[in-house]
N, C-alpha and C positions, 0 to 999 in steps of 0.2 A: 504494499500499500504506500503510495506516495505521500509524503509530508503535506498536511494542509487539506486532504480530502479524506472523507469516510463514507461508509456505505450510507444510502439514503433510504429512509423509511418509506414504505409505499402508501398510495392514497388510502383514504379511510375505507375500510372494508365493510364496516355497518352501514355507511351512507350508501355505498353501492349496492348492498343487498336490499336496502329499502327502496332505492330507486328501481331495481329489478321487479320489486313486488308491485310498486306503483305503476311500473309500466304494463304489468299484467292486469291492471284494474282500469286502465284508461279505455275510452269508447273507440276502440279499435281491435281488429283481429291481432292476437299475439304476433309479435315480429314482423307486423305489416309496414312499418317504417324503417325496416332494415338497419343500416348503419346508424341512422339517426337516433336509434334507441341505445345502441352501445355507446355512442358519444355522449348521449346525455347523462347515462350512467357513470361515465368516466368523470364528467364535470362535476356532478354530485359528489363522488368519491373525493375528487381533488379538493372541493370546497368543505367537504365533511358535513354536508347538509342535504336533506331531501325534503322538497324539491329544490332544485338549484336555483340560485340567482343569476339573472342576466348580467352579462359582463358590463360594468360600469366605466371602468378604465383600462382599456385593451391599448396596450403600448408597443409600438415599434420602435427598437434601437437598431440604426444602420451603423455597422462597423465599417469604417473606411482605413483602407491601407494599401500602398502600392508594394510590388514585389520586384526584386532585381531581375528576375527571370523574363519579365516582359520585355526587357531591353534586347532579348536574343530570339525575337520574331515567333513568339508562341500566341499573340494576340492580333486581332484586326485592327486595335485602337491603340493609339499612343497613351504612354502614362500620364500625360498631362490632363487626361480626361477624368481622372479621379478626382482631382482638386476642383476641377470644373463642375464636375456632378455633386460634390460637397455643397457647393453654392447653390446649385440648382434644387437639392432637397432643402436648403434653408428658405429658399424663395417659394417652395411649394410647387415645382414644376416638373416633378418626376412621376413616373408611374406609381411608385409607393405612395406619393401624396394623393393622387386621384384616388386610388383604390382605397386608402386609409379613410377619405372622406364618405364613400358609400359604405364601408365596413364598420364605421363607429370606431375608430382608432386614431390615436395621434402619434406623430413621428418625431424622433429625436435622432439627429446624426452626430457621431462621435469620431474625431480623427485619432486613431491608433498608431498609424504609420504611413500617413500620405507624405509623399515625397515633394513637399512644399509647405510653406508657411500657411496656417489657416486661421480663421477668426479664434480668440481665445475662449469664445463660448463653446466652441466645439472641441478644442485641443488640450484641455484640462488633464485628459488620461493619456496623451500621446507618450509613446514609448520611445520612437526613433523615426527617423525619416527613411521610409522604404525598408522593407526586410530583405535579407540577402538573396542572391541568385543561387538558388537550392542546387542546381545542377553542377555547381562548381564551388560552392561555399556554404557555409551554415547560415540558416535564415536568421538566427539570433544568438546572442550570448546567453550564458546561464542566467545572468541578472536580469536581462531583458526578458526572457521567457517568464521569468518568475513576476516581473512587473506587469507583464501583459495578462497573465492570469489573474493576478490581484486586481488590475484595472476593471477586468470583465465582472469580477465578482463585486467590486465596488459599485458599478453601474447597476448590476442587479439589485443591490441593496438600495440605491438611491431610487430607483423605480418603484420598488416594492414599498420602501418606506413613504414613498409620495402617493401611495394608494393604487397602484397598478394590480389589476385582479387576474389579467391574462397578458403574457410577454411573447414578443415575436423578436427574434433577431434576424437582422438583414444584413446584406453585405455590399461593399462597392470597393473594387479594387481591379484595375486592369492586370490581367495576368494572374488572378487569384485562383482560376480553376486548375492551374497547374500544380501547385502545392497542395490544394485540397484533393486533386487526383492522386498525387504521390501518396498522401496521408492515408487515404482509402484503400488503395491499392496495396500498400503495405500491410495495413492491418486486416484487410480480407484475404490477402494472399492470391491476388490476381495479376495477371501480365499486363504491361503498359498498353499493348495493343487492344485489349479487351475493355480497358478502363478510360481511354483517352477519347473525349468527344470534340465537337467543333468550338465550344466555348461562345466567344463572341461573334464566330462565324468564320474562322480561318478557312483558307483554301487547303489543296491537298498538301502542298509544300509546308504550309504552318502547321498542318496537323502532324506531319512526319517530325518536324522540329520539335513539337509538343511531346510526342512520344519518346522522342531522344531525351528530352530534358527530364521527363517523368522517370525514365528508365534510369538515368544517372542518378536523380536525387533518391531513388529507390535503393540504388546499390549503395550510396553514400550513408543512408539510413539504416541499412541492415543490421549492422551491430547493435543499434538502440531500439530496433523494432518492438521489444517487449517492454519498453518504458515510455509512456504517453508522453511525458513533459520532455523528454529528451527527444522524441520523434518530433514533436512541435518546434523544438530548438533547431534540429538538423534540417528538416524537410517541411515544415509549416510556416508560419509566419507571425507576426505580432497580432494581426487582425484575427486570424483563427485562434491563437491562443487565448485572446480576450474573449472570444464567443465561447470557447471552452469553458473558462472561468465563469462566465456568465449563466450557461446553461447549468452548470453543477450547482451554483449558487442559488439559483431559481428553484431547483428541485429540492435543495436542503431546506429552502425556506417555504416549501409547500405551494408553490405558485406554478399553474399550468402554463405550458409553453407550446405554441404552434411552431413546428420546425418549417422552415423554407426548403431551399433546394440544395444544391451541391455543395457549396461552401459551408453554410450552417451544418449540415449533416455529418461533413467531415469532422468538425468540431464536437458534434454530439457522440460520435464514435469515440472520440478521445475522452469526452466527459464521462460517458458511460463507464469506460475502461477505468477511469480515476475514481469515479464516485459511483459503484456499483448499486444500481437500482434506481439511478436518476432517469432512465428511459420512461419509467412507468408514469412520469409527470409530463410527458411529451406525446402530442399527436402529428403525425407527419401529414402536412397540408397537401402536399402534390408529390408526383414523381415526375422530375424534369427530363428532358431529351438526354442529358449526360448519362452514359452508361455506368460509370463510377456511383452516380447517385443512386440507382437501383440496387447495386451491390450492398451500399452501406445500409439502406433501408432493410434489406434482407438480413444483413448481419444484426442489426437492432431489432429484428422482428416487428416492424411498423408497417402498416398498411395504409397507403396514402389515401386521402380522402377525395383528391381530384387527380385526373390525367388529363391536362389540357396542352400537353407539348410545349410546356413554358421552361424558359431557360435564362430569364433575366435576372434573377436575384433580386437584391434590394429588400425582400420581404414580400414580393408582389404575389407569389404563389400562396403564401400564408395568409394574406389579406384577402385574396380571392376565395379561399376556404372559410374565412371567419365568420361570413354569413350563414354557411352550413352549421357550423358549431353553435351559433347563436339560434337557429332554428331548432336544434336538438335540445338546447335548454328551454325554448318556448314551449315545445311539445311536452316535455316532461312537467314543466311547472304549471302550464296553463290549462292543458286539455282537462276535461271533466272526467271523472270516473263513472263508471257504469251507475254506480249507487247514486252519485250526485245528480247524473242527469236523467235518472229513472229509465234507463234503457236495460232492456233484458241481455243478459249474457248467452252465449252458446249454451252453456250448462243449464240455465234456466229454462231455455226453450226446449231442450231435451227432457228435462224433467217433466215439464207440462204435457210433451207428446207421450210420455210413458205413462202418465195417470189417465189418458183418455182411453 
């Protein structure tokens, strides 16, 4: 067990049992709302109460960070875009902002490792300017990975202490699919050619460069593959490490999380490795088109809510799924029971028929 992390207690079993019992009494055939019923039960268990309460302060935190490997042709966009997008998030012009509006969430962006100076309002937890190029050097020093993990935990504390009742981690960083894929492929034991996708839309030559970069990073990370913190230091990055700390702390503080795409799920794999049981507090919002994302979800034993061929990041997939989660809460909390509505159950109808 790595210092600073401990196993995480599961959501409330009694509340889940009460939710399952309530589902059976609602005015619908048992199981007829499918996954909505399971999701509602999960929310009740996380909140420790049945019926569950609708989310009042859903919060997205976008973790921004650059990666040195982006300078080596693994992305279709230049690194300067990361800082530009941080400004766009703050101005409300990104996809995550538009989706947050309809999902009933608010957005915060934090600069963890942007390769530029950003506004002090977002750079309080900054660890460094750009993580290292993982195909030829370590992403971070030992002190930096510790600082990034602590930053993520502190950010989770800030959000939960200010009232957040559902958290979403988003990502922004040109080149970040390369370290995320290297981390997932290392932990899942898969070959780079099976794990590497197109990211921001690289062509065939870009894809081949990306495969080579992931291969080299995995070779460098092989000696530390069994140590989550060391894996983040060698082949991850400050933003991924911060998300790891964020997810682990949210689970430890019994706060549910909607997982987004590839980058966040790479961090989730490490967080579950460091803080066993944390995954019980997460729901996978969607399955992206990145091959490594599907591998990570399989390893975490999480079934995605949506499959919409999304691959943007930012928290966009999680926010698209949030209305579904809200629907699950509404069904469990607001539907009438058979007794309340005076509606006969199938068992009561059968009993009447037998008496005839």
